[in-house]
C-alpha positions as CSV (number, residue, x, y, z in Angstrom):
1,M,-9.0,-22.0,-0.7
2,G,-5.3,-21.9,-1.6
3,F,-2.7,-19.5,-2.8
4,L,-3.9,-19.5,-6.5
5,S,-7.5,-19.7,-5.7
6,I,-7.3,-16.5,-3.7
7,L,-5.5,-14.7,-6.7
8,T,-7.9,-15.9,-9.3
9,G,-10.9,-15.3,-7.1
10,S,-9.9,-11.7,-6.5
11,A,-9.4,-11.1,-10.1
12,K,-12.8,-12.7,-10.9
13,E,-14.5,-10.4,-8.1
14,L,-13.0,-7.3,-9.7
15,Y,-14.0,-8.4,-13.2
16,K,-17.7,-9.1,-12.0
17,R,-17.9,-5.7,-10.0
18,P,-15.5,-3.1,-11.6
19,V,-17.3,-0.6,-9.4
20,L,-14.9,-1.8,-6.7
21,F,-12.3,0.5,-8.4
22,L,-14.3,3.5,-7.8
23,P,-13.1,4.4,-4.3
24,K,-9.4,4.1,-5.2
25,M,-10.0,6.1,-8.5
26,I,-11.7,8.9,-6.6
27,S,-8.6,8.9,-4.3
28,V,-6.2,8.9,-7.2
29,T,-8.2,12.1,-8.7
30,F,-8.2,13.7,-5.3
31,W,-4.4,13.5,-5.2
32,L,-3.7,14.5,-8.8
33,V,-3.4,18.2,-8.5
34,P,-0.9,18.2,-5.4
35,Y,1.1,15.6,-7.1
36,I,1.3,17.4,-10.5
37,L,2.3,20.6,-8.6
38,L,5.0,18.8,-6.5
39,L,6.3,17.0,-9.8
40,E,6.5,20.4,-11.7
41,Q,8.1,22.2,-8.7
42,S,10.7,19.4,-8.2
43,K,11.7,19.7,-11.9
44,A,12.1,23.5,-11.3
45,D,14.2,23.1,-8.1
46,L,16.3,20.4,-9.6
47,A,17.2,22.6,-12.6
48,A,18.0,25.5,-10.2
49,G,20.0,23.2,-7.7
50,T,17.9,24.3,-4.7
51,V,14.7,23.5,-2.6
52,S,12.2,26.1,-2.8
53,M,9.5,27.0,-0.2
54,E,7.0,25.9,-2.8
55,M,8.5,22.4,-2.8
56,L,8.2,22.2,0.9
57,F,4.7,23.5,0.9
58,Y,3.5,20.9,-1.6
59,T,5.2,18.1,0.3
60,A,3.6,19.3,3.5
61,L,0.2,19.5,1.7
62,I,0.5,15.9,0.4
63,F,1.3,14.7,4.0
64,L,-1.6,16.6,5.4
65,L,-4.1,15.0,2.8
66,S,-2.7,11.5,3.6
67,P,-5.7,10.7,6.0
68,V,-8.0,11.0,2.9
69,W,-5.8,8.2,1.1
70,L,-5.8,6.1,4.3
71,V,-9.5,6.2,4.9
72,I,-10.4,5.4,1.3
73,D,-7.9,2.4,1.2
74,S,-9.2,1.1,4.6
75,M,-12.7,0.8,2.9
76,Y,-11.6,-2.3,0.9
77,P,-11.6,-4.9,3.7
78,I,-15.1,-3.9,4.6
79,L,-16.2,-4.0,0.9
80,V,-14.9,-7.6,0.6
81,K,-16.6,-8.5,3.8
82,Q,-19.9,-7.1,2.3
83,L,-19.3,-9.4,-0.8
84,R,-18.8,-12.3,1.5
85,S,-22.2,-11.7,3.2
86,K,-25.4,-13.3,2.4
87,K,-26.8,-10.1,0.5
88,K,-23.5,-9.7,-1.4
89,K,-24.3,-6.2,-1.9
90,L,-21.8,-3.2,-1.9
91,D,-22.6,-0.3,0.2
92,F,-19.7,2.3,0.0
93,K,-21.5,4.8,2.4
94,K,-21.5,2.2,5.1
95,A,-18.0,1.0,4.5
96,L,-16.9,4.7,4.7
97,M,-18.7,5.3,7.9
98,E,-17.3,2.2,9.5
99,V,-13.8,3.3,8.5
100,L,-14.5,6.8,10.1
101,S,-15.6,5.3,13.3
102,K,-12.2,3.4,13.7
103,F,-10.1,6.1,12.2
104,W,-7.8,7.0,15.0
105,R,-6.9,3.2,15.6
106,I,-6.4,2.7,11.9
107,L,-4.1,5.8,11.9
108,A,-2.2,4.7,15.0
109,V,-1.5,1.2,13.4
110,F,-0.4,3.0,10.2
111,L,2.0,5.3,12.0
112,I,3.4,2.4,14.1
113,I,4.1,0.4,10.9
114,L,5.6,3.3,9.0
115,F,7.9,4.0,12.2
116,V,9.0,0.5,12.4
117,M,9.8,0.2,8.7
118,V,11.7,3.4,8.5
119,V,13.8,2.6,11.6
120,L,14.6,-0.9,10.6
121,T,15.3,-0.1,7.0
122,L,17.8,2.9,7.8
123,P,20.9,0.9,8.4
124,P,20.6,-1.2,5.1
125,T,19.6,2.1,3.3
126,F,22.8,3.8,4.8
127,L,25.0,0.9,3.6
128,L,23.4,1.1,0.0
129,S,23.7,4.7,-0.3
130,L,27.3,4.5,1.1
131,G,28.2,1.9,-1.5
132,I,26.7,4.0,-4.3
133,V,28.9,7.1,-3.2
134,T,32.1,5.2,-2.6
135,G,31.5,2.7,-5.6
136,F,32.5,-0.2,-3.3
137,F,30.4,-3.1,-4.7
138,P,30.4,-5.4,-1.7
139,L,28.9,-2.7,0.5
140,L,26.3,-1.9,-2.1
141,S,25.4,-5.5,-2.5
142,M,25.3,-6.0,1.2
143,G,22.9,-3.1,1.6
144,M,20.6,-4.5,-1.1
145,V,20.4,-7.9,0.2
146,L,19.7,-6.7,3.7
147,L,17.1,-4.2,2.5
148,F,15.4,-6.8,0.5
149,V,15.3,-9.5,3.4
150,L,13.9,-6.9,5.8
151,V,11.1,-5.7,3.4
152,V,10.0,-9.2,2.7
153,A,10.2,-10.1,6.4
154,L,8.1,-7.1,7.4
155,S,5.7,-7.7,4.6
156,I,5.1,-11.2,5.9
157,L,4.9,-10.3,9.6
158,L,2.5,-7.3,9.1
159,Y,0.5,-8.8,6.2
160,F,-2.8,-9.0,8.2
161,V,-2.3,-6.3,10.7
162,P,-4.1,-3.4,8.6
163,T,-6.8,-5.6,7.6
164,T,-7.4,-6.9,11.2
165,I,-7.7,-3.3,12.8
166,V,-10.4,-2.5,10.1
167,L,-12.3,-5.7,10.5
168,E,-12.0,-6.7,14.1
169,K,-13.4,-5.1,17.2
170,T,-10.0,-4.7,18.7
171,G,-7.5,-2.1,19.8
172,V,-4.2,-1.4,18.3
173,A,-2.2,-3.8,20.5
174,G,-4.8,-6.5,19.7
175,A,-4.6,-5.9,16.0
176,F,-1.0,-6.6,16.1
177,K,-1.5,-9.6,18.1
178,S,-4.3,-11.1,16.0
179,G,-2.3,-10.1,12.8
180,F,0.9,-11.8,14.0
181,G,-1.2,-14.9,15.0
182,L,-2.8,-15.3,11.7
183,T,0.6,-15.0,9.9
184,K,2.2,-17.6,12.4
185,K,-0.8,-20.1,11.9
186,N,-0.5,-19.7,8.0
187,F,3.1,-18.8,7.4
188,S,3.4,-20.7,4.1
189,L,0.4,-18.9,2.5
190,V,1.2,-15.6,3.9
191,T,4.8,-15.8,2.6
192,L,3.6,-16.6,-0.8
193,L,1.1,-13.7,-0.8
194,S,3.6,-11.3,0.5
195,V,6.2,-12.1,-2.1
196,F,3.5,-12.0,-4.8
197,S,2.4,-8.7,-3.6
198,L,5.9,-7.2,-3.6
199,A,6.5,-8.6,-7.1
200,F,3.2,-7.2,-8.1
201,F,4.1,-3.8,-6.8
202,A,7.4,-3.9,-8.5
203,L,5.6,-4.7,-11.9
204,A,3.2,-1.9,-11.4
205,F,6.1,0.4,-10.7
206,L,7.9,-0.5,-13.9
207,F,4.5,0.1,-15.9
208,E,4.2,3.5,-14.2
209,G,7.7,4.3,-15.2
210,E,7.1,3.4,-18.7
211,A,3.9,5.5,-18.6
212,E,5.7,8.6,-17.3
213,V,8.0,8.8,-20.2
214,F,5.1,10.5,-22.1
215,G,5.3,13.6,-19.8
216,L,2.3,15.0,-17.9
217,V,-0.2,12.8,-19.6
218,G,2.0,9.8,-18.9
219,F,2.2,10.8,-15.2
220,I,-1.4,11.1,-14.9
221,L,-1.8,7.7,-16.6
222,A,0.7,6.1,-14.3
223,R,-1.3,7.3,-11.3
224,Y,-4.5,5.7,-12.5
225,L,-2.6,2.6,-13.6
226,G,-1.1,2.3,-10.3
227,G,-4.3,2.6,-8.6
228,I,-5.8,-0.2,-10.7
229,F,-2.9,-2.5,-9.6
230,T,-3.4,-1.4,-6.0
231,V,-7.1,-2.4,-6.0
232,Y,-6.3,-5.8,-7.0
233,L,-4.0,-6.4,-4.0
234,Y,-6.5,-4.6,-1.7
235,I,-9.1,-7.4,-2.6
236,V,-6.4,-10.3,-2.4
237,N,-5.5,-9.4,1.1
238,P,-8.9,-9.4,2.9
239,S,-10.0,-12.4,0.7
240,A,-7.0,-14.3,2.2
241,Y,-7.9,-13.0,5.7
242,F,-11.4,-14.3,5.5
243,E,-10.2,-17.7,4.2
244,V,-7.7,-18.2,7.0
245,K,-10.3,-17.1,9.6
246,R,-12.8,-19.7,8.5
């Protein structure tokens, strides 16, 4: 199965089984109230030119609730695995239990990836910010190019790592080793999938931005719209994983 087959196959799977959207829609709904509170408070703080304790509290609340998002999103590789089994039957409870049994390893991989991305993207982000503040176009361009190259490179390198820690009986180090190995052996395919995923996320971001023009209703619509886009990529990634593992 090639690049286009993986994309079309994932879309067909979602069309046949729209129930696959359910976990992510639950996640989006769970996060709606904290996000709305943060949005409204940020507007008030921006108008007042200050950062309130409420703003800090809502930000901390979202951070503390992030494990819920991580658990639900990590169910998708297992759901794809279930669909590729002989029974082809979805079992959300079983998928949830399997993720919970590996939660600390999944969290460790997530935190490591987050740390690496933040550290490596700080220099180009600084250049980009400095270029904006000073109005110096070459500095701005350099920051944008470096940031783009880093994001693409990290997306390719780390493409299979989160899926690997969920699906394989391995530790954190083993997940990175296995994920890197799969990328190395299938570099062209992973590059295409990574670039497609980034472009797809950018398109989703534009759609969400358009929806948010309609105020609070638009903001809520954008969250669900973003969830729909995300689920598609959550099916594409493990589908590609199983293809390259065959």
